[in-house]
MARBA-3410 file (N, C-alpha, C, O; in Angstrom, 1 decimal):
156
1.1,-1.3,0.1,0.0,-0.1,-0.1,0.7,1.3,0.1,0.0,2.3,-0.3 ~ 2.0,1.5,0.8,3.0,2.0,0.5,3.3,3.1,-0.4,3.3,4.3,-0.3 ~ 3.5,2.0,-1.4,4.0,2.2,-2.8,3.0,2.9,-3.8,3.3,3.8,-4.6 ~ 1.3,2.5,-3.6,0.4,2.8,-4.3,0.4,4.4,-3.7,-0.3,5.2,-4.4 ~ 0.9,4.8,-2.9,0.3,6.0,-1.9,1.4,7.1,-2.8,1.0,8.3,-3.1
2.9,6.4,-2.9,3.8,7.3,-3.4,3.6,7.6,-4.7,3.7,8.8,-5.0 ~ 3.3,6.6,-5.7,2.9,6.7,-7.3,1.8,7.7,-7.1,1.8,8.6,-8.0 ~ 0.8,7.9,-6.1,-0.1,8.9,-6.6,0.0,9.9,-6.3,-0.7,10.8,-6.9 ~ 1.2,10.3,-5.0,1.9,11.6,-5.0,2.5,12.2,-6.2,2.4,13.3,-6.7 ~ 3.4,10.9,-6.7,4.1,11.6,-7.7,3.3,11.7,-9.1,3.7,12.6,-9.8
2.5,11.0,-9.4,1.5,11.1,-10.8,0.6,11.9,-10.4,0.7,12.7,-11.4 ~ -0.2,12.4,-9.7,-1.4,13.4,-9.4,-0.7,14.8,-8.4,-0.6,15.9,-8.8 ~ -0.3,14.5,-7.5,0.1,15.7,-6.2,1.2,16.6,-6.9,1.0,17.8,-6.6 ~ 2.4,16.3,-7.7,3.5,16.9,-7.8,3.1,17.7,-9.3,3.5,18.8,-9.6 ~ 2.2,16.8,-10.3,1.8,18.0,-11.5,0.6,19.0,-11.1,0.3,20.0,-11.7
-0.3,18.5,-9.8,-0.9,19.6,-9.5,-0.5,20.8,-9.0,-1.1,21.9,-9.2 ~ 0.6,20.5,-8.2,1.5,21.5,-7.5,2.2,22.5,-8.5,2.1,23.8,-8.5 ~ 3.0,21.6,-9.6,3.5,22.5,-10.6,2.3,23.2,-11.3,2.8,24.3,-11.6 ~ 1.1,23.3,-11.7,0.3,23.7,-12.2,0.1,25.3,-11.0,0.4,26.4,-11.3 ~ -0.3,24.8,-9.9,-0.5,25.7,-9.2,0.3,26.8,-9.0,-0.3,27.9,-8.9
1.4,26.9,-8.9,2.5,27.9,-8.9,2.6,28.4,-10.3,2.6,29.6,-10.4 ~ 2.7,27.6,-11.3,2.3,28.0,-12.8,1.4,29.0,-12.7,1.8,30.1,-13.1 ~ 0.2,28.9,-12.2,-0.9,30.0,-12.2,-0.9,31.2,-11.3,-1.5,32.3,-11.4 ~ 0.1,30.7,-10.3,0.5,32.3,-9.3,1.6,32.9,-10.1,1.8,34.1,-9.9 ~ 2.4,32.2,-10.9,3.0,33.2,-11.7,2.5,33.8,-12.8,3.1,34.7,-13.4
1.5,33.3,-13.3,1.2,34.0,-14.7,-0.1,35.1,-13.7,-0.3,36.1,-14.4 ~ -0.6,35.1,-12.7,-1.7,36.1,-11.9,-0.6,37.3,-12.1,-0.8,38.4,-12.7 ~ 0.7,36.9,-11.6,1.5,38.1,-11.0,1.9,39.1,-12.6,2.0,40.2,-12.9 ~ 2.0,38.1,-13.2,2.3,38.8,-14.9,1.2,39.6,-15.4,1.4,40.4,-16.3 ~ 0.0,39.5,-14.9,-1.5,39.8,-15.5,-1.3,41.2,-15.2,-0.8,41.7,-14.2
-2.1,41.9,-16.6,-2.2,43.3,-16.6,-2.9,43.8,-15.5,-3.8,43.1,-15.0 ~ -2.7,44.7,-15.0,-3.8,45.6,-13.9,-4.5,46.4,-14.7,-5.6,46.6,-14.3 ~ -4.1,46.9,-15.7,-5.1,47.8,-16.4,-5.3,47.9,-17.8,-4.4,48.1,-18.6 ~ -6.5,47.7,-18.1,-6.7,47.3,-19.4,-7.9,47.8,-20.3,-8.6,48.6,-19.6 ~ -8.2,47.7,-21.4,-9.5,48.8,-21.8,-9.6,48.6,-23.2,-9.2,47.6,-23.8
-10.3,49.8,-24.0,-10.5,49.7,-25.5,-10.4,51.3,-25.9,-10.7,52.2,-25.1 ~ -9.9,51.4,-27.0,-9.6,52.9,-27.5,-10.4,53.0,-28.9,-10.6,52.0,-29.6 ~ -10.9,54.2,-29.4,-11.1,54.1,-30.8,-10.5,55.2,-31.3,-10.2,56.1,-30.6 ~ -10.3,55.3,-32.5,-9.5,56.5,-33.1,-10.4,57.0,-34.2,-10.9,56.1,-34.9 ~ -10.8,58.3,-34.4,-11.9,59.2,-35.1,-11.1,60.4,-35.7,-10.0,60.8,-35.3
-11.7,61.0,-36.7,-10.9,62.0,-37.4,-9.6,62.2,-37.6,-8.8,63.1,-37.1 ~ -9.4,61.5,-38.2,-7.9,61.5,-38.7,-7.2,62.4,-39.6,-8.0,62.5,-40.5 ~ -6.6,62.9,-39.7,-6.0,63.9,-40.6,-4.2,63.8,-40.5,-3.5,64.2,-39.6 ~ -4.0,63.5,-41.5,-2.4,63.3,-42.1,-1.8,65.1,-42.2,-2.4,65.8,-43.0 ~ -0.9,65.7,-41.4,-0.5,66.8,-41.9,1.3,66.4,-42.0,2.0,66.5,-41.0
1.8,66.0,-43.3,2.7,66.0,-43.4,3.5,64.9,-42.6,3.1,63.7,-42.8 ~ 4.4,65.1,-41.9,5.1,63.8,-41.1,4.2,63.9,-39.8,4.8,63.2,-38.9 ~ 3.0,64.4,-39.3,2.3,64.1,-38.3,1.0,63.7,-38.6,0.5,63.9,-39.7 ~ 0.2,63.2,-37.6,-1.1,62.6,-38.1,-1.8,63.1,-36.5,-1.4,62.9,-35.4 ~ -3.0,63.9,-36.9,-3.7,64.3,-35.8,-5.0,63.7,-35.8,-5.9,63.7,-36.7
-5.0,63.2,-34.6,-6.6,62.1,-34.4,-7.2,62.6,-33.2,-6.6,63.3,-32.4 ~ -8.8,62.2,-33.0,-9.5,62.1,-32.2,-9.2,60.7,-31.4,-9.4,59.6,-32.0 ~ -8.7,60.7,-30.1,-8.9,59.4,-29.4,-9.8,59.2,-28.2,-9.9,60.0,-27.3 ~ -10.6,58.1,-28.3,-11.3,57.9,-27.0,-10.8,56.7,-26.5,-10.7,55.7,-27.2 ~ -10.6,56.8,-25.2,-10.0,55.7,-24.3,-11.1,55.3,-23.1,-11.8,56.2,-22.6
-11.2,54.0,-22.8,-12.1,53.4,-21.9,-10.9,52.7,-21.2,-10.0,52.3,-21.9 ~ -10.9,52.6,-19.9,-9.6,51.8,-19.1,-10.4,51.4,-18.0,-11.4,52.0,-17.6 ~ -9.9,50.1,-17.6,-10.9,49.2,-16.6,-9.5,49.0,-15.5,-8.3,49.0,-15.9 ~ -10.0,48.7,-14.3,-8.9,48.6,-13.4,-9.1,47.0,-12.6,-10.1,46.5,-11.9 ~ -8.1,46.5,-12.9,-8.1,45.1,-12.6,-6.7,44.5,-11.5,-6.2,43.4,-11.2
-6.4,45.8,-11.1,-5.1,45.7,-10.0,-5.1,45.4,-8.6,-4.1,45.3,-7.9 ~ -6.6,45.1,-8.0,-6.6,44.9,-6.7,-7.3,45.8,-5.8,-8.0,45.4,-4.8 ~ -7.2,47.3,-6.2,-7.5,48.3,-5.5,-7.9,49.3,-6.4,-7.6,49.4,-7.5 ~ -8.8,50.0,-5.7,-9.2,51.5,-6.1,-7.5,52.3,-6.7,-6.4,52.2,-6.2 ~ -7.8,52.9,-7.6,-6.8,53.9,-7.6,-7.7,55.2,-8.1,-8.7,55.1,-8.8
-7.0,56.5,-7.5,-7.3,57.7,-7.2,-6.5,58.9,-7.5,-5.5,58.9,-6.8 ~ -6.7,59.9,-8.4,-5.6,60.9,-9.0,-4.6,60.5,-9.9,-3.6,61.1,-10.2 ~ -5.1,59.5,-10.4,-4.1,58.7,-11.5,-4.3,59.6,-12.6,-5.2,60.4,-12.8 ~ -2.8,59.4,-13.5,-2.4,60.1,-14.6,-2.0,59.0,-15.7,-1.2,58.1,-15.7 ~ -2.9,59.6,-16.9,-2.9,58.6,-18.1,-2.2,59.2,-19.2,-2.7,60.2,-19.8
-1.0,58.8,-19.5,-0.8,59.8,-20.6,-0.3,58.7,-21.9,-0.3,57.4,-21.7 ~ 0.1,59.2,-22.9,0.5,58.7,-24.0,2.1,58.8,-24.4,2.6,59.9,-24.6 ~ 2.9,57.5,-24.5,4.0,57.5,-24.8,4.6,56.5,-25.8,4.1,55.4,-26.1 ~ 5.7,57.1,-26.4,6.0,56.6,-28.0,6.5,55.0,-28.0,7.2,54.6,-27.1 ~ 6.1,54.5,-28.9,6.5,53.1,-29.1,7.6,53.1,-29.9,8.0,52.0,-30.2
8.4,54.2,-30.5,9.3,54.0,-31.3,10.5,54.5,-30.7,10.5,55.6,-30.0 ~ 11.8,53.8,-31.0,13.0,54.0,-30.0,13.5,55.6,-30.2,13.7,56.0,-31.3 ~ 13.8,56.3,-29.0,14.1,57.4,-28.7,15.2,57.6,-28.9,16.0,56.8,-28.4 ~ 15.8,58.8,-29.8,17.2,59.0,-30.2,18.0,59.4,-28.8,17.5,59.9,-27.9 ~ 19.1,59.2,-29.0,20.2,60.0,-27.7,20.1,61.4,-27.6,20.5,61.9,-26.5
19.6,62.0,-28.5,19.4,63.6,-28.4,18.0,64.0,-27.4,16.9,63.9,-27.8 ~ 18.3,64.4,-26.2,16.8,64.9,-25.5,16.2,65.8,-26.4,15.0,65.7,-26.5 ~ 16.8,66.8,-27.3,16.3,67.7,-27.9,15.9,67.4,-29.4,15.5,68.3,-30.2 ~ 15.9,66.3,-29.6,15.1,65.8,-30.9,13.9,66.2,-31.0,13.2,66.1,-30.0 ~ 13.4,66.7,-32.1,11.7,66.9,-32.3,11.0,66.3,-32.1,10.2,66.6,-31.2
11.2,64.7,-32.9,10.3,63.8,-32.8,10.5,63.2,-31.4,9.5,62.5,-31.2 ~ 11.2,63.1,-30.5,10.9,62.4,-29.3,10.4,63.7,-28.3,10.1,63.4,-27.1 ~ 10.2,65.0,-28.6,9.6,65.7,-27.8,8.1,65.5,-28.1,7.4,66.0,-27.1 ~ 7.5,65.1,-28.9,5.9,64.9,-29.4,5.1,64.7,-28.2,4.1,65.3,-28.0 ~ 5.8,63.5,-27.1,5.0,63.1,-26.4,4.7,64.4,-25.4,3.5,64.4,-25.0
5.3,65.2,-25.0,5.2,66.1,-23.8,4.2,66.8,-24.3,3.3,67.2,-23.5 ~ 4.0,67.2,-25.5,2.9,68.0,-26.1,1.4,67.2,-26.5,0.6,67.7,-27.3 ~ 1.3,66.1,-25.8,-0.1,65.5,-26.1,-0.6,65.8,-25.1,0.1,66.3,-24.2 ~ -1.9,65.5,-24.8,-3.0,65.8,-23.6,-2.8,64.4,-22.6,-2.5,63.2,-23.0 ~ -2.9,65.0,-21.1,-2.8,64.1,-20.4,-3.9,64.4,-19.6,-4.3,65.5,-19.3
-4.5,62.5,-19.1,-5.4,62.7,-18.8,-5.0,62.5,-16.8,-4.3,61.5,-16.4 ~ -5.6,63.6,-16.1,-4.9,64.0,-14.8,-6.5,63.5,-13.8,-7.7,63.4,-14.2 ~ -5.9,63.2,-12.7,-7.3,63.1,-11.9,-8.0,62.2,-12.2,-9.2,62.4,-12.0 ~ -7.7,61.0,-12.5,-8.3,59.8,-13.1,-8.6,59.0,-11.9,-7.8,58.9,-11.0 ~ -9.9,58.4,-11.8,-10.1,57.4,-10.6,-10.7,56.2,-11.0,-11.9,56.3,-11.5
-10.1,54.9,-11.0,-10.3,53.8,-11.4,-11.1,52.9,-10.1,-10.5,52.5,-9.1 ~ -12.1,52.8,-10.2,-12.5,51.8,-9.2,-12.2,50.2,-9.7,-12.1,49.9,-10.9 ~ -12.0,49.4,-8.5,-11.5,48.0,-8.7,-12.8,47.4,-9.1,-13.7,47.2,-8.3 ~ -12.8,46.9,-10.5,-13.7,45.4,-11.3,-15.0,46.8,-11.5,-16.2,46.5,-11.7 ~ -14.7,47.7,-11.4,-16.0,48.3,-12.2,-16.9,47.7,-13.0,-16.5,47.4,-14.1
-18.1,47.5,-12.8,-18.9,47.1,-13.6,-19.9,48.1,-14.7,-20.5,47.7,-15.7 ~ -19.8,49.3,-14.1,-20.7,50.3,-14.9,-20.2,50.7,-15.9,-18.9,50.8,-15.8 ~ -20.8,51.2,-17.0,-20.1,51.9,-17.9,-19.7,53.3,-17.5,-20.6,54.2,-17.4 ~ -18.0,53.4,-17.4,-17.5,54.6,-17.4,-17.1,55.4,-18.3,-16.5,54.9,-19.3 ~ -17.3,56.6,-18.3,-17.1,57.9,-19.2,-16.0,57.6,-19.7,-15.1,57.4,-18.8
-15.7,57.6,-21.1,-14.3,57.6,-21.9,-13.6,59.0,-21.6,-14.1,60.1,-21.3 ~ -12.3,58.5,-21.8,-11.4,59.7,-21.8,-11.0,59.9,-23.1,-10.6,59.1,-23.9 ~ -11.1,61.4,-23.4,-11.3,61.5,-25.0,-10.1,63.1,-25.2,-10.0,64.1,-24.5 ~ -9.5,62.9,-26.0,-8.5,63.9,-26.3,-8.2,63.9,-27.8,-8.6,62.9,-28.4 ~ -7.4,65.1,-28.5,-7.0,65.3,-29.6,-5.4,65.0,-29.8,-4.7,66.0,-29.7
-4.7,63.8,-30.2,-3.6,64.0,-29.9,-2.7,64.1,-31.5,-3.4,63.6,-32.3 ~ -1.6,64.6,-32.0,-0.8,64.7,-32.8,0.4,63.9,-32.6,1.3,64.3,-31.8 ~ 0.6,62.8,-33.1,1.6,62.0,-33.2,2.4,61.9,-35.0,2.0,62.2,-36.1 ~ 3.9,61.4,-34.4,4.5,61.3,-35.8,4.1,60.3,-36.7,4.1,59.2,-36.2 ~ 3.7,60.5,-38.0,3.3,59.9,-39.1,3.8,58.2,-38.6,2.9,57.4,-38.3
5.1,58.1,-38.4,6.1,56.6,-38.3,5.2,56.0,-37.1,4.9,54.8,-37.0 ~ 4.7,57.1,-36.0,4.1,56.0,-35.0,2.6,56.1,-35.3,1.9,55.3,-34.6 ~ 2.2,56.6,-35.9,0.8,56.1,-36.3,0.6,55.0,-37.3,-0.5,54.4,-37.4 ~ 1.7,54.6,-38.0,1.8,53.7,-39.2,1.9,52.5,-38.4,1.3,51.4,-38.7 ~ 2.6,52.6,-37.3,2.8,51.0,-36.5,1.3,50.8,-36.0,0.9,49.7,-36.1
0.6,51.7,-35.5,-0.8,51.4,-35.0,-1.8,50.7,-36.2,-2.7,49.8,-36.0 ~ -1.5,51.1,-37.2,-2.2,50.5,-38.4,-1.9,49.0,-38.7,-2.7,48.2,-39.0 ~ -0.5,48.9,-38.6,0.4,47.8,-38.6,-0.3,46.7,-37.4,0.1,45.6,-37.6 ~ -1.0,47.0,-36.5,-1.5,46.3,-35.4,-1.0,46.6,-34.1,-1.5,46.1,-33.1 ~ 0.2,47.5,-34.1,0.7,48.0,-32.5,-0.5,48.9,-31.9,-1.4,49.4,-32.5
-0.4,48.9,-30.7,-1.6,49.8,-30.0,-0.6,51.0,-29.4,0.6,50.9,-29.2 ~ -1.4,52.1,-29.2,-1.0,52.9,-28.8,-0.8,52.8,-27.4,-1.6,52.3,-26.6 ~ 0.6,53.3,-27.0,1.3,52.8,-25.8,0.7,53.7,-24.7,1.5,54.7,-24.5 ~ -0.3,53.8,-23.9,-0.8,54.5,-22.8,-0.2,54.0,-21.2,-0.4,52.9,-20.9 ~ 0.3,54.8,-20.5,1.4,54.5,-18.9,0.0,55.2,-18.3,-0.6,56.2,-18.6
-0.1,54.3,-17.2,-0.9,55.0,-15.7,0.2,55.3,-14.6,1.0,54.6,-14.1 ~ -0.1,56.4,-14.3,1.0,56.5,-13.0,0.0,57.1,-11.9,-0.9,57.9,-12.2 ~ 0.1,56.6,-10.6,-0.6,56.8,-9.3,0.2,56.3,-8.1,1.3,55.7,-8.2 ~ -0.4,56.8,-7.0,0.5,56.6,-5.8,-0.7,55.3,-5.2,-1.9,55.4,-5.3 ~ 0.3,54.3,-4.8,0.0,53.1,-4.3,-0.7,53.2,-2.9,-0.8,54.3,-2.3
-1.1,52.1,-2.2,-1.8,52.4,-0.7,-0.5,52.9,0.1,-0.8,53.7,1.0 ~ 0.7,52.6,-0.1,1.9,52.7,0.9,2.6,53.8,0.2,3.8,53.9,0.5 ~ 1.8,54.9,-0.8,2.3,55.9,-1.4,3.5,55.6,-1.9,4.4,56.3,-1.5 ~ 3.9,54.5,-2.9,4.8,54.5,-3.6,4.2,54.6,-5.0,3.2,53.8,-5.3 ~ 4.9,55.6,-6.1,4.7,55.7,-7.1,4.5,54.5,-8.2,5.5,53.7,-8.2
3.6,54.3,-8.9,3.4,53.1,-9.5,3.4,53.5,-10.9,2.5,54.3,-11.4 ~ 4.2,52.9,-11.7,3.8,53.3,-13.2,3.5,52.0,-14.2,4.3,51.0,-14.3 ~ 2.5,52.2,-14.9,2.1,50.9,-15.5,1.8,50.7,-16.5,1.1,51.6,-16.6 ~ 1.9,49.9,-17.8,1.1,49.8,-18.9,-0.4,49.5,-19.0,-0.9,48.6,-18.3 ~ -0.9,50.3,-19.9,-2.6,50.0,-20.2,-2.6,49.2,-21.5,-2.3,49.5,-22.6
-3.1,48.0,-21.1,-3.4,47.0,-22.4,-4.7,47.3,-23.1,-5.7,47.2,-22.5 ~ -4.4,47.7,-24.3,-5.5,48.1,-24.8,-5.8,47.3,-26.1,-4.9,46.7,-26.7 ~ -7.3,47.2,-26.6,-7.6,46.8,-27.6,-8.5,47.6,-28.5,-9.1,48.5,-27.9 ~ -8.4,47.4,-29.7,-9.4,48.6,-30.7,-10.6,48.3,-30.9,-11.0,47.2,-31.2 ~ -11.6,49.6,-30.9,-12.7,48.8,-31.1,-13.0,49.2,-32.3,-12.7,50.3,-32.6
-13.7,48.3,-33.5,-13.7,48.8,-34.6,-14.6,49.9,-35.1,-14.6,50.3,-36.2
END
């Protein structure tokens, strides 16, 4: 009987334990903020593209987030020159300030909307399947500044 018990442990319990550990690791890598975006009123202006962007963000972080800032960051590689005009476009974009996102909020939340002007190269990446790179910044319960990506899906 001792032999059967050890076989059950090896063939059943060890794989279950490994699965549980894998699930915990995946949960830690899960996105805390996700949402949808819509782009409208697109106008090409030489090397830039101006558009109206609507963003709806949901909080899956484990706690309410208050007074957050959500901003658009470039997905293009930055040159080393901090005065490069193309690298400075991020600073000229609208920033959503004072955003409150309740944990797992089920009701429809009003979208965040703004007019953005991005380099044509950035917009071309979005057309090819890349997503706008929005980042949320907030203070956690311990007062530590958190900066996390927002995983977005485009609404057709």
